[in-house]
N, C-alpha and C positions, 0 to 999 in steps of 0.2 A: 489439532489434527482430528479429522473425522474418526469416530470410534471404529468404523468398519475397516479402517486401515490396520488396526493393531493385530488382529488375528493373522492376517495374511503376511504382515511384516514379521511376525514371529517366525513363520515358516522360513522367510528369507534369512532372518538372524540366526536361526538354528543351522541352516545350510552353510552360512558363512563360517560358523564355528567348526565345521567339519571338513569343508573343502573350499578351494579357491573359487571366487566368483568368476563369471565370464568376463571377457575383455570388454572395456568400454566401447561404445559405438565408434565407428570409424570417423576419421577426420572428414571424409566425404559425407555430405549430408545424406541421410537415408532417403529411400525412394519416395517420390511424391505419390500421394494417394488420390487418384482422380475420382474414383468411386469407392464403394465399400470393398470391392474385390480387385480393382486394378491398381497397379503400381508402375512407376517409371523409375529409371535409374537415378535421377537427380530431382531436386526440387524444381518446381515449374519456373520460378523466377530466380535468376542468378544475379541480376543487376537491377538497379532502379531504372525507371523510365528516364531516358536521357533526353536533354533538350527542353527548353522552356519556350512557351509561346511568347510573342511580343507583349500580349496583355499581362502575362504572368511576370515578365521582366519589369514592365512598368509598375506593377503592384509592389515589387520588391525594391524599387528605386526610392519610393516614398518622398517625403518632403523634409523640411527643417526639423520636424518633430522626431526624426530618426527613422532607421530602417525597421521594418516589421521583423518579428522573431523568426518567421519562416526562412529568413536568409541563412540561418545556421544549418538548415537541412539542404541547402542548394549551393554550397560554396564551390564545388567543382564546376557546376554548370555556369555559375556567375563568372568564375575565372575564365572558362572557355568562351563565354560571350563577351568578355572584355568589359564587364560592367564596372564603372569607376568606384573606388572605395569611398571617395568623398561624395557628399550628397549634392547632386546637380542643382544649380540655382541657389545654393546656400553659400554665402561668403565665408571664407576662412581668413582670419586676421591673426597677426602675431604682435607681441610686445616684448622687446628685449629690455629687461629692467633690473638686471642684477649681474654682477660678475664675481667670479671666484678666482683665486690664484692657485696654481698647482705646480708641482715640480715635475719637469720632464724626465725622461728615462736617463738622460745624461747627468741629471742631478746638478746641472750647472745653470740652465736657463729656467726661468719661471714663466709659465704660460698663463693665459687668461681663458677662463671657462665662462661662457655666456648662458644665462638662463632665459629660455624662450618660452613665453606663455602664449598658448594658442586657444582660439575660440572658433568653434564651428557649430552654428545653430545653438543648442543649449548645452553642448559638450565643451568642457574646458580641461586642458591638460598642460603639462610642462615637460619640456625636454632641455637637456643641457648639452651644448655643443662648443667645440673648440673652433678657433678661427679656421683651422685647416679643413674642418667639415664644411664650412661655407665655400671654401675654395674647391673642394671635391665636388660639391653639389653643382657649382657653376661649370666646372669642367665637364661633368657628365651631361648636363643639359646642352652645353655647347656641342658636344660630340653628337648627341641625338639630333640637334638642329642640322649639323653638317650632313648627317646620314639622310635626312629628309630631302636636302637639296641634291644629294647624289642619287636619290631614287625618285626621279620626277614622275611618280605615278599619280593618276587622277585622284586616288583615294586619300593622298596626303595633302591635297590642295588646301583644305581647310586648316590643317595643322600648320602649313607654311605661312598662311595669312596670320595666324595667331602668334607666330614666332617673330614677325617683323619688328614688333615693339621691344623685343628682348635685347638687352645690352650685350655686346660681344665681349666686353672686358669686365673682369672682376674688379670692383673699386678697391683701391689700395688704402690700407689703414696707416700708412706711414708717409702720407703726403704733407699737407699743410699742418700748421700748428693747431688749428681747430680740430682736425681729425685725430690729433694726438691726445686730446682730452677724452677720458673714458666715456663720459656721457654722450659725446658726439659720436664716438665709435658705435655705441649701442644704438643710437638713433639712426646712424647711417645704415647699419645692418638691418635694422627694423624696417626702414623704408625700402631697402633693396628686396628683402624677403617678401614684404607685402606686395611689391610690384610684381614679383614672380607669381605670387598666388592669385593675382587677378587675371593671369594668362591661363586659359583652360588647359592648354597642352602642358604647360610647366607644372601646374598643380596636380595633374594626374600622372606625371611621369614617375616611373619606378623609383628613380633616385630621390625625387622630392618626397614621395610617400615614405621611403625609409628614413630620410632626414627628419620628417615630421613624426615618425613612429606611428604610422597609420596602416591599418590592415583591414581585412574583410569584416572583422567583428567589432571594429572601433565604434561604430555608431548605431548599433542595434539597441534600441531604447530599453527593451526588457532585460538586457544584460547589465543595465545600470551605468554608472560613470564609465568613461572611456577606459580608464585604467592605464596600465603600463604595458608597453609592447616593444618588441625589438628582436633582431636576429641574435641567436645564440648557438653554441654547440652543446648538445646534450649527450650524456654518457648512457649507454645501455645498462640494463639491470637495475639493481637497487630495490626490487620488489621484496616486500616482507611476507609474501605468500609463498609457501613451500611449492617448489617445482617450477617457478617462473624465472629463475635466474640461472646463469651459467654456473656449473659446478665449481670452477676455479674462481679465485679472487684476485689473481694477478692482473696487472694493468693490460697485459696482452689479451686477456679474455674480454676486455671491454671494447665497445665500438662507439666512435664519436660520429654524430650526424648533425648537419646544419638544419636548424628548425627556427620557426618564428614563435617566440614565447608571448603569450597573452595573459595578463594578470587582471582579474576582475575583483569585485568586492567580496566574493565568497568562494572563489576557486581560481585556479590557473590551468592553462593548457599549453601544449605545443602542437604545432601543425606544420605540414609540408606546404611552404608558400608556393611551390611550383605547381602543385595540382589542387590545392585548396582543401585537402583532407585533414581532419583533426586526428592526430595520432594518439593523444593521451590527455586525460583530464584528472587533475588532482584537486580534490575538495578540501577546503579548510576544515580542520577538526581540532579538538583539544591537544592533540599531539603535534600540531603544526609548529614548525620552527624553521628559521633561516639562519644558516651559519656560513661564515666566509673564511677562507684560508686553506692552505695545503693540509693542515692538521685534520680537517674535516672532509676534504675532498680529494686528497692525494693528487692534486693537480694545481698548477700555477693559475692564479686568478679564478679559482673555482668558487662556486656558490652551491651550498647543500640546502635543498628544500625538502623538509620531511613532513609526512603526516602518518596516520596509523597504518597505511598500507604500502608506502614507498619512501625511499630515500633517493630523491632525484638530484643528480649532479649536473650542473651546467657550467660551461667555461666562457668567461668573458674576455675582452680584448685587453683589459688593463686592470690594475689594482683599483683605480678610481671607479671604473665602471662596475666592478664587482661589488664595491661598497654602495654605489648608487642603486644598483638593482636590489641589494639586500634592504637598504633603507626604504625604498619605494614599495617593495612588496610588503614589508611590515606596516608601512603607513596605510596602504590600501586595506590590509587585513585587520587593522586594530579595532575597527568598529563592527567586525563580523560577529554575530551572535554565536556562531558555531565553534569559535575558538575556546569557549568556556564550557565547562561541564554545568549543565543546567539543573533545575530542580528535579528531584528523583534520580539524579545522576543520568539525566537524559541528554539527547543531542540537540533538542529544540526547546526554546523558552516558552512560557505561557504567552499567548497572543491575546491582548485585550481587544474588546469591541469587535470580535470576530462573528460574522454571520454564520449560524449553525442551525441544524435541524436534526431531530431524531426520528427514527422509523421503528415501529413495532411491526414485525412481519415484512415479508418481501414485497407485498402488494404495492404499498406507497413508494418504497425504495426503487423498485424496478421501473415504475411509471416515471418518477422524477429523473432517474438515470437516463431513460430513453429520451426524454425531452432535452436533457443536458448534452447528451451525445450529439443530438441534432444540431446543437449550437457550436460544436467544436470547429475551430478555424485553423488550428496549428498542430496540436498534438493530443493523442489519447494514450494514456498509460493504464494498463490493466495488469494486476497480479492476483492470482487466485490459486488456491490449493487444487481446485477442480473447476474447469470451465467447459460448459457445453455450448458449442457454437450455435446449436439449433434452438436454444431456449428463447421463449417469447417474453418480452418485457411488458407488453400490455395485453390484457386478456378480457374476455375470450378473443382468440385470434381469428379474425375473419379474412385476413390476408397476411402475406409474409412481411409486410412493411416493418413491423416492430420486432422481427426476429433478429437476434443479436448479430449473427453473421451478416445479414442483409444490411443492418445499420452500419457496421464497420466497413463493409465493402463500399457502401454509398459514400461514406466520409472519405475513404481512401481515394476514391475516384475524384473527389473534390480537392485533392491535394493534401489532406490531413495525414500526418504521420502517425501510424498506430503501432505502438510497441507493447508487446505482451510477454510477461514472465510467468511461466508455469512450473509448478513442482513436477520434477521428473521422478515418477514413482519407480519402485522396484517392480518391473513388469510382471515377473512371475508371481508376485505377491499381492498386487493391488490392481483392481480392474477399472480405474478411472480413465485409462486410455488417453493419456496426454498426447501421445503421438497422433492419434486421430484428430484431436483438437488443433494441434499445430499444423498438420497437413491441410485440414479443411480451411483454416484461415489463411495460411500462406499461399494457397493455390488461387486465392481470389484476386489479389492485387499486390504488386511489388511494394506498395506503401504500407503493407501489413507485415510486420516483422515479429516473429515469435521465437523466444529462447526458452529452453528447458534446463533446469538445474536442480540437483547436482548430478554429475557423473559419479556414480556411487563408488566405483573402484578407484578412479584417479583422485577423488577428493576424500576417500576413506570415510565416507558418510553413508551408512546403511540404514540407520534407525531414525534419523531426524528428517523433518519435512519443512518446506516453505508453506506456511499455513496462513499467511496474510490474505486478506480480501480487500483490495483497494482499487479504485478507479480515480484517476486524475485527468482533468480536461483543461488543456491550455495552461496548466499549472496555476489555474485560477479558482477552480472548484474541485474538491476531492470528496469521495465517498469512502468511508472507513468503517469496518465493523465485522460482523460474523457471517455475512451472507455471500456465499460464492455465486457467481453467475452460472448456475448449474441446475440440472434437473432436480426436482423435488423440493427446491428452496422457496418457490413462490407460494405464499399463503396469505390469508387475512384473518381477522379476529373471529370469523365463523368456524375456522378449523374443520372444514368439511371432510367427512370420511368417505364420501362417494362422489362420483362424477360421471353420471349417465345422462344428465339433462335435467331441466327444471322439474319435470313431472316426478322424477325419482327424488330429486333434492327436496321438493316441497313436502314429501311424505315423512320428513324427519319426525322423530318421536316427540320432541319438545317444541314449544313455541319459540324458544330462544334460538334454536337452530334454523328457524325459518326467517329470522329477521335479516334484513340486508345490513351488512356492515357499513356504517357511515362514520366510524371514528377510527382513523388511522393517521394520527397526527394531523388532523384537519383535512385529510384527503378522502373523498367518498369512494366506495367500492365501484367497480365497473359493472358493465351490463351483465345480466344474469342469463343463463341458458334458457332457451324457450321451448325446446322439445328434446326428447331422448334421442340418442344417436346410436348407431350400430357399433358392435364390438369388433371393429375391423380397422386396419390402418387407414388413416385419412388420406385422401388425395390432396397432398399439400400444394399442388399447383392451383387448386381451387378450394379455398377455405370458406367460401361464401355460405353463410348459414350455420357455420360451426357453433356449437353451444358448449363444447367441453372447455374447461379451464386448464386441464392438464392433458396434453396430447402425448401419446406414445409412452416413452420411458419416463416422462415427467410425472406420470401417475405411479407412485412408488410406495412400497412398504418393505424397507430393506431388512427388517428383522425376519419377515417371511421369506424374502428373496432379494439378495443383493443385486446391483446392476450388472448386467452382462450385455455383450454385443452392442456397445455404444456406437459403433459405426452403422448401426441400423436404428437410428434414434426414434423413428416414428412407429415402430412396432412395440406393442404393449409388453412390458416386462412381467406383469402379473395379470390375472383375469379380474378385470374391474367389476364384473358382475357377481363375483363371489368373494373377493378379498377387499376389505376396506383399505383406503390409503392411510398412511401414517402422517398426520398433520405435522407441520414444521414451524416451530416458534423460534424467532430469531430477532435480533436488533441490529440496526445500522445507523450511521450518522453522516451528515453532509457538513463540510466546512468550506469556508471561502478565504480568499486573501492570503495573508502570511501563513496561516495554518495549512492551507492547501499547498502553498509553496514548500512547506516543511515535509508534507506527505510526499509530494512529487520529488523532493530532494532525496528522500530515502529510496524511492523507486530508482532514481537516476544512479544513486550509489550502487544499488544492487545490479542494475543493468550493465553499467560500465565494468563492475567487478566480474560479472559473468562473461562479458565479451573478452576481457583480459585473460580470464582463467581457461576458457574452452577454445581450443585451436579452431574449431569449425566456425566460430563466430568472429574470428579476427579479420575477416575480409571486410571490404568497404561497404558491403551490402547492409551490414549491421552497424549503424552509426554510433559514435560516442555521443551521449546526450549531455546537454548543458542545463544547469539550474538557472532559472530566472532570478533576477535581483529582487530583494524584498523592498527596494525603494519604489517599485511600481506595483506592489502587491495590492494596493487599494484601488487600482484601476480595474474594476470588475466589469467585464464585458457581458457577464451573465450571472444571475443569482437564482438560486433555487427558490421557488415560491414558498412562502410560509416560514422563511428562515428568521431567526431572532438573534440578537447580539448577546454574546457571553464571552468569558475568558476561556480559551481553548489551548491545550498543550498536546502535541503529538508525541506519543510514547511508542516504544518498540522493545522487542526482544531480538537481539542480534548477536552474531558470533563471527569469528574469523572465517568459518566455513561458509556462512550464508551471505555475509555482507562485507567482510573484511575488517570488521570492527566488533567491539564487545559492549553490550548494554543489556540491562534488565530493568529498565525504568518502569515497566508495567507492574512488576512485582512490588517495587518500592512505592508506587502510587497506591496500590491496593492496601498495603500495610499501613501507610500513612493515613489513608482515608478511614480505615477501620479504627486505628488508634485515636484519631481526632474526632470521631463521630460523637455526638452528644445525645442523640435520641434513638436512632435506628440505623441499620444498614439492611438493604435488600439486595440479595445475591440471586442472580438467575444465570445458571451456567451448565454447559454440557457435561462437565466433570466436577467432582468435588473430592479431590485427592490432595491432602495437605497434612499438617501437623508433623513437624520435623522430628526425626529420630537420629539423624546423622548417619544413617546406614542405607535406608531405602527411600526415604522421602526427605526433601531438603527445603521446600518452600514453607515460609512461616505464616501463611494466611490464616490457617486454622488456629495457630498459636495466638495470633493477634485477636481473633474472635474470643478465645477463652479468656485472655487477659482483660479484654474490654468488658465481658460479662461479669467477671469476678470483681472488677472495679465498681461496676454498677451495683452489684450485690452488697459489697462492703460499704458503699456510700448510701445504700438504701434508696437508689434512684431508679426510676422506670427506664428500661432500655430494652429494645426488641431487635432480634435478628431473624430475618425472613430468608430462608434458603429454598429455592426451587430448582430441581434438577430432573432429568429424565428418569422415569421409573425403571427403565432397563437401558443398559449400554446398547449402542446402535450396531449390533452385529447380527448377521444372519444366524438364526438358531431357534430351536424349539424349546421355549422356556418350560413347557410342561414336562420335558424330559431332562431338565437341568440347564438347558441353554447352551451347553458346550463350554469348553475351557476358556475361551476368550471372554464371554459374558461373565463367567464366574470370576475370572481374574480381576476385571474392573470392579465387579461387585465387592470383591475382597478388599480392595484398597479404598473403595467408597465407604464401606462399613468400618474399616479401620480408622477412617477420618471422623465418622459420625459417632459411633457408639461401641466399637469392639476393640478391646485391647487397652493397654495402659496409656497409649498416646492419643486415644480418641477424645473428641471434644466433650462428650457427655461423661466419660470416665474422669476427665480432669476437672469437671464441675462437681465433684463429690462434695465439696464444701457447701454447694448450693442445695444438695440433696434433691428431693422431689420437686423443688421449686424451679428446676431448669426449664420447665414448660412455660414459666412466666417470661422467659428471656429469649428462647430460640424455638423456631418452628421449622421442621424439615418436611418438604412437600414435593410431590410430583403432580403431573397434569393428565387428565383423562377425559375422553369425549365418547358419546354414543350417538347412534343414528339407526337408520333402517336401510338395508340393502337387499334388493330382490325379495321384498316382503319379509325379510328376517331382521331381527334386532342384532345389531353389531356394536362392538366397542373397540376402541384402540387407544393406547397411550398417545399423548401429544409429545413429539420428540422435541425436547428443549435443547436447542443448539446455541442459545444465547451466551454471550460472554459479557455480562453487565453487572455493575455495582452501583447502587443508588444510596446516597447518604443524606439524611436530615433535610430532605426536600430542598437542598441547595447545591449539590454537585453530583455528577455521575461519571462513570467510565463505561464506554462502549468500544469493543474491539474484537479481535480474533483470538485472544488468549484465553485458554481454558484454565481452570483452577487445578493445575497439576504441575509437576516439575518440567514436563516437556515444554510447556508454553511459557512458564514463568522464569526459569533460571537464566534464560538468555543464551546459554551454551548449547541448547538443543534446538527445538523448532524455532523458526523465525516468525515473529508476530508484529502486529500493529494495533494501536488503540488511540483513542482520544479521551482526555480528561477535561470535562466541561464544568465550569463553575459559573453560576449565575452572578452577574454583577448588579442586577436590580433586585428589588424586593417587593412582594405583594402580601397583603394581610392573609393570614391562614390561622390554623389552630394546631397545637402540638401538646399532647398530654393534658388536654382540657384548658389550656391557657392560650392567650393570643400569641401569635408567632409570625415572624417575618420570613417568608419562604421565598425561594427563587422561582420565578414564573416558569422557566423552561423545565427545571427539575420537577416541580410540583405537577405540571401537566403530564410529564412522563410517568411519574409514580402513579398518578390517578388513572392514566390510560392502562397501565399494567394491572393495577388492583381492581379496576372496575370490571374487566373481563374475567379475571381469575376468581373473584368472589361472586360474580353474577350481578353486580350493580348496574351493568349496562342494560340489563333487561328488567331489573327490579329497582326502581328509584328509591324504595324505602331503605335500601342498604346504604348507610352513610360511610363514605371512605375519606372524609375530610381529615380526620385525626387518625394517623396510622398507628399510634402507640396507645390509644385509649383502650381500656379493658373491654368495652363493648365491641370495638372492632377486632382487637387481637384475639379475644377468647371466643366471641360469638360469630362475627362475620367471617373470620379467617379460620380459626382452629376447629370450631364446632362444625362448620360447613365441610372442612376437609375430612374430619372424622366421619360425619354422616354420609358423605359421598362415597367414601371407601366401603362403608358397610352396605350401602345400596348396590354398588357395583359387584360386591362379593355375592350378595343375595341373588342378583339377577344373572350375572355372567360367570361367576366363579373365576374371575380373572386374576392373573398372576402379574407381578408378585403380590403375596398377601401375608399378613402377619402371623396367621395361625400355622403356616407351613414352615416347620423348623428343620426338617431333614428330608432326605430323598424318599423315605417311606411315606411321610406326610404328603409330599409332592405327588406321588403316584396316586394315593387315595383321593387327594383333592381334585386332581385332574380327571378322575373317573366319576366324580359326582355328577348327578343330573343338574342341569341348569334351568332355572325358572324361565329364561327366555325361550327355551325349547319346549318345556312341558306346559307352560301356561303363558303364552305371549301377551294376552290381554292384562293379566295380573302384573306381568313384568313391566309392561308399558305404564301401568298405574304407579308402580313403585318408582319408576324412573322420573315421574313428575316431581319427586322429592329432591332430585339433584339440583344443586345450586352452584352455578359457576363451573370451574374446571378443576379445582383443587382436590387432591386426595393426600392424606398423610403418607409420607414415605414409610414403607413397611420395615421398621427397624429390626424386626426379629425374623425376617425371611431367611431361611436356611441357616439360622444362627448356630445349629448344631453340626454344621458341615465345615470342613476345611475347603475353602473355595480357591485356594492357590492351585495352579495347574500342576498335575503330577509331573515329576522330573523326567519321566520317560517320554513325555509328549513334546511336540515341537514348541508348544506354548511354554512348557516348563523349561525347555532348554534355552529359551530367549532370555536376554538380560532383563533384570527386573525393571530397569529404566525404560524399557519399551512400554510398560503398563502405567508407570507413574509419571 
């Protein structure tokens, strides 16, 4: 969760402890926001665009390869248009090749059950039918034939012609001696059924389709094998989420409804066959079970189907049918990866040979995302903690083409379904204005659907957030990491402090800041501003000649001033001629194929869960989403340029309130990676709150670091830990006056993890004594520049959530190192664990070493910018654990940079400031940048890279916990940890 949320959430938490919260928003959708000031009574679009053009219908008919996936989003329209379920022009053949005996209800007669194996294109499936089912099929077809003769309308002429070849009598199975032999009976039925299937009318008749167990979703290629289908009665209720069931448990409280059940290879659903609407989707998970009998279902011929979120009861027509359904469902599900708890107790297994790519900073990610969105054909899924519809994905923007909301509108108009899940903040506490984001996007086109979650009162969730940042396109490529599609997130490795145009940018104090960034995972930086621009809101109808990289509120420094008035996005939030922006450092990743399907499946689980939980989303305007089958995951319609193959596992933090299931695989992966690292770990994270005490902090990441360092010390082996975090928490506050309670609260728990108190890492390394500096380095990042002829500095806000180990594997995601992100029961998160499968020659500890090419490139990209090697080729970053690199290139540079910044700017936080008295005196000192700018500029030439040591003794004599009488002090400790 973004740190700026904590302070304001504390206010909400304190309020909740004293008084009841306001009612949740009404079931009726809140008013539409046409502009920043106007509202209507209802949302603009209440229904999807009805009707499909002939060309669109033709596109959904497809060929023998199967139906396109977009069929799932147009089931009611296809039903209305009478589009046949079977694929036109594709033969369907049957083979009757087995019989079974069964006892009839009278328990006197023994009947025969025929196994009918069917083929349609590349789809194969089996149904079991009694002789009476053949009789009923023939009777129904004969009735329909008579009806056509009795209704001599011109439009039935073609159907009448097709029916002339149809036999009027059902062949008898009790005639000659030849027909009494079982093999002949099967052959006779087979020939009879194949004869009917050659008749276009017969094969598309409702009775025939039900006999064949064929429905609207049978032949959608991306849903995998045809699976099992048929009519059932389903019982209401059974949800395992509080508040979704009838209070009573008596059978009179239940309602039975006739539905069409569809079972695929990783989920099942039931739908209304009359209107084509999907009513419910049940995903297979480790809790998935199928039980038969009254003991489990409280009904005759019942089948109980369970997963983590529901116990679904269906009723069949016979004992045999109930067991057939149970057997077939289990058969279809037995190969499903999601039935087993995977590595790290996760929901998805590692996917080998997965195309993946990493991004350092938003520049390369936003550009690749824009191109990928342009290629979307079916679906776009987006989930963010904060989403700014007006954010530009390619910069500088000289037109609106690459603005996020314009891209999504353009794709929606092309028929792509856009589904967006946003965190619904406590409105009085947090200013990200998700309602503005929702209204802006949903007013554009009915194909854009936006849900917000949670409703804080109804779900009893006040403190936790949906913190994931993920985009999935056609369930084929997905982007997962720490970067929201929001203001302030776009940056590159130059980390500019200013944005007035090229003239101003070029006057940067150091040569390094003037260099054009050409290393962002192989993607070159965009065009540079060519001239200064006025400090006025741009006319966004005409961006011709624009030279700014950050327009309006995208230019930000949230410690100076948090975002406000987001419904006026192109008005500056701060004075860019006086206040430097705060650079944003972050990482993200792209994955393809099965890993992308896993990420999309998580989104689908959350979407369907939210639709089920919130009354306002239960109408048909918000669809139930279906996961694509992994059997077609390798059919990539688009690949992100520069992607490389590796092993990828999708991880998450999830709980019943957020997703309907429980998981903390990100935490388990972090601890596993640290424990099994041999040479180094590199941590870059927005927070560093760990070291369990069983009372206030529970995640064991810090403990794993301590244990691994002590092991290296006892074995006398070289081992390094690099930790990079922001120098200050991201709250609005004046650090020269102490920063405020929120900043101090986070600093308290950060220092408690690093160096203060018995549970801190450095305290528990007492066995190592002063040698701890040989094992661990704790740093932040800082940059300087020139703004309006004045020297300025600002910390680089580290928002990353990344762990790199041994040049062979890394984790990139949305999870911070704190309990909120890691425990699973609090904020919802996503991450990817990437392991190189190939090896390249490298060096480690002065010896030859086989590194993973993807991880090695990521580590070098990070280190080259941080230590200044990107501008000074003499700095060698090949060996990350050598003494020369660790002590000189890394630690000496971080120490010297901190000294220079103190000398020139007197910037905070700093090590010599131990208490509030020191802080006041330090803040009042003259700064060299003010008294002698030329000398200051000369001193700044000694800066190398971006590293500064984290000031471990800053305010060490103060109690940084919020006073109990304040709103921050009244909030639960878990809000900060």
